[in-house]
N, C-alpha and C positions, 0 to 999 in steps of 0.2 A: 369108436363106432357107436352109433345110436341104435338102440333096439326099441321097437314099437310093439306093444302087445294089446290086441283088441279083446274086449269081453262084452257080454251082455246080449249076445245073439240068442236066438231060440225060435220056438214055434208059437205062432200067435194067430188068432182068427182075424179075418178081414175086419177092419174098423178098430182094431186094437192098437196098442202102443208098445214100443220098446225103447230102451235107452242104451245106446252103445257107449262104451268108454275105450279110450286109447291112452295107455300109459307109456311114457318115454323114459328110457334109462340109458346110462352110458355117457360117453364123452363125444364131443365133436372136435373137428380140426378147423381152426380159424373162425370160430364163432361159438355161440351158445345155443343150447337147445331152444331157448325162447325166441331166437331171432328168425325162426322159420315160420312160414305159413303152414297150416295143417289142413289136410283134406281128407274127405271120405270118398271112396270110390267103390263101385260094386261090380260084380260079374255074375250074370245069370248063366245057367247051363246052355252051352252052345252059342253064347253071345260074347262080344268083346267087352272088356272092362270099360266102364263108363263113369264119368264124373257125377258125384252126387252133391257135395257141399264142400265149402272151404272157408277158412277163417284166417285173417291176418295175424301176424305175431302179436299185435297189440290187442286184438279182439274187437277192434272198432269197425272192421270191414268184413263182410261175409258175401258169399256168392252161392247160389243154389241152381241146380238143374231145374228146368221148367217142370219136369215131371214130379218134383217133390216140393216145389215152392209153395209155401203156405201150409204145408203139412209137417215138414222137418225143420228143426232148428239146430244150429251148431254153436257150441260155446267152448271156452277153454279156461283152465285154471293154471296159469303159468307157475304158481307157487307149488303146485302138485305135479307139474309136467304132464297134465292130463287134458285131453280134448274129448268132448261129448257130442253125440248125435242123438237128439231126441226125435223119435219118429212116431207121429200120430196119424190116425186115420189110415192105417196101413192097408195096402191093396195086394192082391196076389202077385201082381207084376212087380212088386218091390222085393220079391224073393230073390236071393242070391247070396254070394259071399261078399261081405263088406270089409274093405281094407282101409286102414289108416295109413297115411303117408305124409311126408314132408316135402315142401317146395320152397325155393328161395323167394318166390313171388306168389301173390294170390292168383291162381290160375285154374282154368277148367281143363287144361291139356294133361291127359294122363301121363304122357311121356315126360313131362316136366317134373314129375314127382320122384323122389328118391327115398331111400330108407323105408321101404314098405314093411308093414306088419304081415303076419301070416293069415289074417282074416278071421272073421267070425260069421257063422252061417245064420242067415235070417230066412225063415220060411213062414209065409203068410198063406193060410188056408182059406178057401172060399166058403 
């Protein structure tokens, strides 16, 4: 079983930056930790969980939600089993719990993600 642990959330003023990290540990069945695409998804109060960003297992392909494109970047260090989400020019509407998750393919579909972390809170004040 693979465990994902997010960190780096916090309170920041609008226009500020945060860097989230997601560390993977444990074993997989039928594959390696590094063979999965990794994604970040978020959930604001009263709203459904939504896709934010994803990166392929090789790190060569990425995908972003329109709402964060140009402001957020995603990267991974497979040697450290860690994926990062750099968030710049943050807006109050970016507030929510940010989750790290794995998927077999590079996808924007929240239902395709497995092995979710517990999330880290990001709050952007105006």
